[in-house]
C-alpha positions as CSV (number, residue, x, y, z in Angstrom):
1,X,21.7,49.4,-52.8
2,X,23.2,46.1,-51.4
3,X,21.0,43.3,-50.6
4,X,20.6,42.1,-47.3
5,X,21.4,38.6,-46.4
6,X,19.0,36.6,-44.1
7,X,19.9,36.2,-40.6
8,X,18.8,32.6,-40.3
9,X,18.0,29.3,-42.3
10,X,15.4,26.8,-41.5
11,X,16.4,23.4,-42.7
12,X,13.9,20.7,-43.0
13,X,15.8,17.5,-41.3
14,X,12.9,15.2,-41.9
15,X,10.5,15.2,-38.8
16,X,7.3,14.3,-39.2
17,X,4.1,15.4,-37.6
18,X,2.4,12.9,-35.1
19,X,-1.3,12.6,-36.9
20,X,-2.6,9.5,-35.1
21,X,-5.2,9.5,-32.3
22,X,-5.1,11.6,-29.2
23,X,-5.9,9.4,-26.4
24,X,-6.4,11.7,-23.9
25,X,-6.0,12.0,-19.8
26,X,-7.3,8.6,-19.1
27,X,-4.9,6.9,-21.3
28,X,-1.9,8.7,-19.8
29,X,-3.1,7.9,-16.3
30,X,-3.6,4.2,-17.1
31,X,0.2,4.1,-18.5
32,X,1.6,6.1,-15.7
33,X,-0.6,3.6,-13.2
34,X,0.7,0.5,-15.2
35,X,4.4,1.6,-15.5
36,X,4.2,2.6,-11.2
37,X,3.0,-0.9,-10.5
38,X,5.6,-2.6,-12.7
39,X,8.4,-0.7,-11.1
40,X,7.0,-1.5,-7.4
41,X,8.3,-5.1,-8.1
42,X,11.3,-3.9,-10.5
43,X,9.7,-5.2,-13.5
44,X,11.2,-3.4,-16.4
45,X,14.0,-2.2,-14.6
46,X,17.6,-3.7,-13.6
47,X,18.1,-6.6,-11.9
48,X,19.1,-5.0,-8.8
49,X,15.8,-3.2,-8.7
50,X,13.8,-6.7,-8.6
51,X,16.0,-8.3,-5.6
52,X,14.3,-6.4,-2.5
53,X,10.7,-6.6,-3.7
54,X,10.9,-10.1,-5.0
55,X,12.6,-11.2,-1.6
56,X,10.1,-9.6,0.4
57,X,7.3,-11.3,-1.7
58,X,9.0,-14.7,-1.0
59,X,9.4,-13.8,2.7
60,X,6.0,-12.7,2.8
61,X,4.7,-16.4,1.2
62,X,7.1,-18.3,3.0
63,X,4.8,-18.3,6.5
64,X,1.7,-19.0,4.7
65,X,3.4,-22.0,3.0
66,X,4.2,-23.3,6.5
67,X,0.7,-23.0,7.6
68,X,-0.7,-24.5,4.8
69,X,1.7,-27.7,5.3
70,X,0.8,-27.9,9.1
71,X,-2.9,-27.9,8.0
72,X,-2.6,-30.6,6.0
73,X,-0.5,-32.6,8.7
74,X,-3.0,-31.9,11.6
75,X,-6.4,-31.9,9.4
76,X,-7.4,-35.2,10.9
77,X,-7.0,-33.3,14.5
78,X,-8.7,-29.8,13.8
79,X,-10.3,-28.6,11.2
80,X,-9.3,-24.9,11.0
81,X,-6.1,-23.1,10.0
82,X,-3.4,-22.4,12.6
83,X,-3.6,-18.9,11.9
84,X,-6.8,-17.0,10.4
85,X,-6.4,-15.4,7.2
86,X,-7.7,-11.9,8.8
87,X,-4.7,-12.2,11.3
88,X,-2.1,-12.5,8.4
89,X,-1.7,-8.9,7.7
90,X,-0.5,-7.8,11.4
91,X,1.6,-10.8,11.9
92,X,3.6,-9.9,8.9
93,X,3.0,-6.0,9.2
94,X,7.0,-5.5,9.5
95,X,7.5,-6.9,6.0
96,X,4.6,-4.6,4.4
97,X,6.3,-1.7,6.4
98,X,10.0,-2.5,4.4
99,X,8.1,-2.9,0.9
100,X,6.2,0.6,1.7
101,X,9.4,2.1,2.9
102,X,11.3,0.9,-0.1
103,X,8.9,1.4,-3.0
104,X,6.8,4.9,-2.2
105,X,9.9,6.9,-1.9
106,X,11.2,4.8,-5.4
107,X,7.9,6.0,-6.6
108,X,8.1,9.8,-6.1
109,X,11.4,10.9,-4.9
110,X,13.2,10.2,-8.0
111,X,10.6,12.5,-10.1
112,X,11.1,15.3,-7.1
113,X,14.9,15.1,-7.0
114,X,15.5,15.2,-10.8
115,X,12.5,17.7,-11.3
116,X,10.8,15.6,-14.0
117,X,7.4,16.1,-12.0
118,X,6.4,19.3,-14.2
119,X,6.8,17.2,-17.4
120,X,3.8,14.9,-16.4
121,X,1.7,18.0,-15.8
122,X,2.2,19.0,-19.2
123,X,-1.1,18.6,-21.3
124,X,-3.0,16.4,-20.9
125,X,-2.4,14.9,-17.8
126,X,-3.3,16.9,-14.5
127,X,-2.1,16.9,-11.1
128,X,-4.9,14.5,-9.7
129,X,-4.3,12.3,-12.4
130,X,-0.6,11.8,-11.5
131,X,-1.3,11.3,-7.7
132,X,-4.4,9.2,-8.4
133,X,-2.0,6.7,-10.7
134,X,0.5,6.6,-8.0
135,X,-2.0,5.9,-5.1
136,X,-3.4,3.2,-7.0
137,X,-0.4,1.4,-8.3
138,X,1.1,1.2,-4.7
139,X,-2.0,0.2,-3.5
140,X,-2.3,-2.6,-6.0
141,X,1.1,-3.3,-5.4
142,X,0.3,-4.1,-1.6
143,X,-2.6,-6.0,-2.2
144,X,-0.9,-8.2,-4.3
145,X,1.9,-8.8,-1.8
146,X,-0.8,-9.6,0.9
147,X,-3.0,-11.7,-1.6
148,X,-0.4,-14.0,-2.6
149,X,0.3,-15.7,0.8
150,X,-3.7,-15.6,1.5
151,X,-4.4,-17.6,-1.6
152,X,-1.4,-20.2,-0.8
153,X,-3.1,-20.6,2.5
154,X,-6.6,-21.0,0.9
155,X,-5.1,-24.0,-1.1
156,X,-3.5,-25.7,1.6
157,X,-6.9,-25.6,3.3
158,X,-8.5,-27.1,0.6
159,X,-6.2,-29.8,0.0
160,X,-6.4,-30.8,3.8
161,X,-10.1,-30.8,3.1
162,X,-11.3,-28.1,5.4
163,X,-14.7,-27.0,4.6
164,X,-14.9,-25.4,1.5
165,X,-17.5,-22.6,1.8
166,X,-16.4,-21.5,5.3
167,X,-12.6,-20.9,3.9
168,X,-13.9,-19.3,0.6
169,X,-16.2,-16.8,2.8
170,X,-13.0,-16.2,5.4
171,X,-10.9,-15.6,2.3
172,X,-12.9,-13.1,0.6
173,X,-13.3,-11.1,3.9
174,X,-9.9,-11.2,4.5
175,X,-9.2,-9.9,1.0
176,X,-11.7,-7.2,1.8
177,X,-9.6,-6.6,4.8
178,X,-6.5,-6.5,2.8
179,X,-7.9,-3.7,0.5
180,X,-8.2,-1.5,3.6
181,X,-4.8,-2.1,4.8
182,X,-3.0,-1.5,1.4
183,X,-4.8,1.6,0.7
184,X,-4.1,2.8,4.2
185,X,-0.4,1.8,3.9
186,X,0.0,3.4,0.6
187,X,-1.7,6.7,1.4
188,X,0.5,7.1,4.4
189,X,3.6,6.0,2.8
190,X,3.0,8.1,-0.3
191,X,2.2,11.1,1.5
192,X,5.5,10.9,3.8
193,X,7.7,10.1,0.7
194,X,6.1,13.2,-1.1
195,X,7.6,15.5,1.8
196,X,11.4,14.8,0.5
197,X,13.4,14.5,-2.4
198,X,15.7,12.4,-0.7
199,X,14.9,8.6,-1.2
200,X,16.8,7.9,2.1
201,X,15.1,10.3,4.2
202,X,11.6,8.9,3.0
203,X,12.7,5.2,3.9
204,X,13.6,6.3,7.3
205,X,10.9,8.3,8.1
206,X,8.2,5.9,6.8
207,X,9.6,2.9,8.6
208,X,9.6,5.2,12.2
209,X,6.3,6.4,11.4
210,X,4.9,2.7,11.2
211,X,7.1,0.7,13.4
212,X,7.4,3.4,16.1
213,X,3.5,4.0,16.2
214,X,2.9,0.1,16.2
215,X,5.2,-0.7,18.8
216,X,3.9,2.5,21.1
217,X,0.4,1.8,20.6
218,X,0.7,-1.9,21.3
219,X,2.8,-1.2,24.4
220,X,0.4,1.0,26.0
221,X,-2.7,-1.0,24.9
222,X,-1.0,-4.2,27.0
223,X,-0.2,-1.8,30.1
224,X,-3.9,-0.1,30.3
225,X,-5.1,-3.3,29.3
226,X,-3.4,-5.9,31.7
227,X,-2.2,-3.2,34.5
228,X,-5.0,-0.7,34.5
229,X,-7.6,-3.1,33.2
230,X,-9.4,-0.7,31.2
231,X,-10.0,-2.6,27.8
232,X,-12.0,0.4,26.3
233,X,-9.4,2.8,26.9
234,X,-6.7,0.4,25.3
235,X,-9.1,-0.2,22.5
236,X,-9.4,3.8,21.7
237,X,-5.5,3.8,21.5
238,X,-5.7,1.8,18.5
239,X,-6.8,4.9,16.1
240,X,-3.1,6.1,16.9
241,X,-1.6,3.7,14.6
242,X,-2.0,3.0,10.9
243,X,-1.6,-0.8,11.4
244,X,-3.9,-1.1,14.4
245,X,-6.6,1.4,12.7
246,X,-6.9,-1.0,9.8
247,X,-7.0,-4.0,11.8
248,X,-9.5,-2.4,14.1
249,X,-11.7,-1.4,10.9
250,X,-11.8,-5.1,9.6
251,X,-12.6,-6.7,13.1
252,X,-15.5,-4.6,13.4
253,X,-17.0,-4.4,10.0
254,X,-15.8,-7.7,8.6
255,X,-16.3,-9.3,12.1
256,X,-12.6,-10.7,11.7
257,X,-10.3,-11.9,14.4
258,X,-8.6,-8.8,15.9
259,X,-4.9,-9.1,16.3
260,X,-4.6,-5.7,18.3
261,X,-3.9,-6.1,21.9
262,X,-7.5,-4.5,22.5
263,X,-10.1,-4.5,19.9
264,X,-12.5,-1.5,19.0
265,X,-14.4,-0.5,22.2
266,X,-17.8,-1.6,21.1
267,X,-20.3,-0.3,18.6
268,X,-19.7,3.5,19.2
269,X,-16.0,2.4,18.9
270,X,-16.0,0.6,15.7
271,X,-18.2,3.3,14.1
272,X,-15.1,5.6,15.2
273,X,-12.6,3.2,13.7
274,X,-14.6,3.2,10.2
275,X,-14.8,6.8,10.1
276,X,-11.1,7.6,11.0
277,X,-10.0,5.2,8.4
278,X,-11.9,6.8,6.0
279,X,-10.6,10.1,7.0
280,X,-7.1,9.2,6.9
281,X,-7.5,8.0,3.5
282,X,-9.3,10.9,2.5
283,X,-6.9,13.0,4.2
284,X,-3.9,11.6,2.5
285,X,-5.6,12.0,-0.7
286,X,-5.9,15.7,0.0
287,X,-2.7,16.2,1.1
288,X,-1.0,14.5,-1.9
289,X,-2.9,16.6,-4.2
290,X,-2.4,19.7,-2.1
291,X,1.4,18.6,-2.3
292,X,1.6,18.3,-6.1
293,X,-0.1,21.8,-6.8
294,X,2.8,23.2,-5.3
295,X,5.3,21.3,-7.4
296,X,6.2,23.5,-10.5
297,X,9.8,23.1,-11.0
């Protein structure tokens, strides 16, 4: 009787088993958050990836520097900044739109295109952890983009010896408004970017939604307010654009200077603006989680 030869051989090639600490979901989510936040400014990536975000940061800070210089030159004439802190975001909303349009697809589309998303969802990370990390990272990146010029204006105001307590309180309120703008912009941008694996399509769609809605709403508000002379109706139209919506929120809740053609119409309008703002953020969060429940391959 002949002896059967084995059909296969297992070779020990020296791999060692991992016997370190299992850090769990929270640590993985924090690592993805930090990686995504660094990536929003091109850190840890090629020099080419740093050009656009750093250029936008510089362009965002340039008007603030000019405002700070003007405040110091005219400090003996006027005791206030040429532009209130709370209006700076809307004045520079085009820069923020470009930043979101560039970084939201960069954060999501590559994972979708190369089908690497399911790798994140292997244990212990859950789909909600992935969405939370991406949402928080882009919101933080936008907040940093907004906060930097506001701090430049604040330093300029203190150097011009404007009332320190007044400037500090105005800055803090503007930063609270910046948080709302950041979360709204990040939510809408990521939701649009998650719908396509093509980065170019995501960029075009985000710019179209933000720029077109803002231009259309502002034009209609101007016509209705100054031609029809119905300021309340013009105020309600601000709900139809993410930019004017967030501006209305900070105008009513934080008593900030409005940059829209028409502010929220009275107390009832202010309450509606607040509710719709939270509804938009919640809807973006829910729809992103729903979108990634369907991503399995």
